[in-house]
C-alpha positions in Angstrom: 4.1 21.1 -50.5 4.0 17.4 -49.6 1.6 14.9 -51.3 1.2 13.5 -47.8 -2.2 14.4 -46.2 -2.5 15.0 -42.5 -5.6 13.7 -40.8 -6.9 14.6 -37.4 -7.3 11.7 -35.1 -10.7 11.3 -33.4 -10.7 11.8 -29.6 -11.6 8.1 -29.1 -8.7 7.0 -31.2 -6.3 9.1 -29.1 -7.8 7.7 -25.9 -7.3 4.1 -27.2 -3.7 5.0 -28.1 -3.1 6.4 -24.6 -4.5 3.3 -23.0 -2.5 1.0 -25.2 0.7 3.0 -24.4 0.1 2.9 -20.7 -0.4 -0.8 -20.3 2.4 -2.6 -18.5 3.8 -5.8 -19.8 4.1 -8.9 -17.6 7.8 -8.3 -17.0 7.3 -4.6 -16.1 4.7 -5.7 -13.6 7.1 -8.2 -12.1 9.9 -5.6 -11.8 7.5 -2.9 -10.4 6.3 -5.3 -7.7 9.9 -6.4 -6.9 11.0 -2.8 -6.4 7.9 -2.2 -4.2 8.9 -5.3 -2.0 12.5 -4.1 -1.7 11.3 -0.5 -0.8 9.2 -2.0 2.0 12.3 -3.8 3.4 15.1 -1.3 2.8 13.7 2.0 1.4 14.8 1.7 -2.2 16.4 -0.8 -4.6 19.3 -1.0 -7.1 19.0 -2.9 -10.3 21.3 -5.6 -9.0 19.3 -5.9 -5.8 16.1 -6.2 -7.8 17.6 -8.7 -10.2 18.8 -10.9 -7.2 15.4 -10.5 -5.4 13.8 -12.0 -8.5 16.4 -14.8 -8.6 17.7 -13.7 -11.9 21.4 -13.5 -13.1 21.1 -11.3 -16.1 21.0 -7.5 -15.4 19.2 -7.0 -18.7 16.2 -8.8 -17.1 15.7 -5.7 -15.0 17.3 -2.6 -16.5 15.3 -2.1 -19.7 12.0 -2.6 -17.8 13.1 -0.4 -14.9 14.1 2.2 -17.5 10.6 2.1 -19.0 9.0 2.3 -15.5 11.0 5.4 -14.9 10.9 7.2 -18.2 7.8 5.9 -20.1 5.4 5.1 -17.3 6.6 7.4 -14.5 5.9 4.8 -11.9 9.4 4.5 -10.5 11.8 7.4 -9.7 15.4 8.0 -8.7 15.9 7.7 -4.9 19.7 8.2 -4.4 23.2 7.2 -5.4 24.5 4.7 -2.8 26.6 1.6 -2.4 24.8 -1.5 -3.6 24.4 -4.0 -0.8 25.3 -6.9 -3.2 28.1 -5.6 -5.3 29.7 -2.8 -3.2 29.6 -0.6 -6.3 28.2 2.9 -6.1 25.0 3.1 -8.2 21.6 4.5 -8.5 18.8 3.3 -6.3 15.1 3.5 -7.3 11.8 4.1 -5.4 8.1 3.6 -6.1 6.2 6.8 -7.0 2.5 7.3 -6.2 1.6 6.2 -9.8 3.5 3.0 -9.2 1.5 2.3 -6.0 -1.7 3.0 -7.9 -0.7 0.7 -10.7 0.2 -2.1 -8.3 -3.3 -1.9 -6.7 -4.8 -2.6 -10.2 -2.8 -5.8 -10.7 -5.0 -8.9 -10.5 -2.6 -10.8 -8.4 -2.5 -7.9 -5.9 -6.2 -7.2 -5.7 -7.4 -7.9 -2.2 -3.9 -7.4 -0.7 -3.3 -4.2 1.2 -1.0 -1.8 -0.6 0.1 1.2 1.5 -1.0 4.6 0.4 2.4 6.1 1.1 5.0 6.4 -1.5 8.6 5.6 -0.7 9.9 9.0 -1.9 10.8 10.3 1.6 11.7 7.0 3.2 15.3 6.3 4.0 17.0 3.0 4.7 17.4 2.6 8.5 20.8 1.7 9.8 19.3 -1.5 11.4 18.0 -2.8 8.1 21.2 -1.9 6.3 23.2 -3.8 8.9 20.9 -6.8 8.7 21.2 -7.0 4.9 25.0 -6.5 4.7 
């Protein structure tokens, strides 16, 4: 038997822990909003497209935060595998989930702006937009 004692956490402590874990950092908010903007234009976004949209040159500016938005926060989800409009490489594209739309609404810099209720899960990139961005 271990000398280590297990303590039950109070419900309020668990609530505080959950709230702390769910808070987005500044860069996560920036990445989430950029993916939303690209989804409105072209239906989804690759990491490279998001990076370029934010005028960044380092893919590590986007990837770790997008990974957290997908896996930790569940605000962004996989859309499809497609050819990146910027690199020509086949890669994953990402979309905003309903939780992401809700989180964007809470952002102080977005309050007062209209954020559509729809998610971008079922929205494809139109041929006209693809051609304009190519």
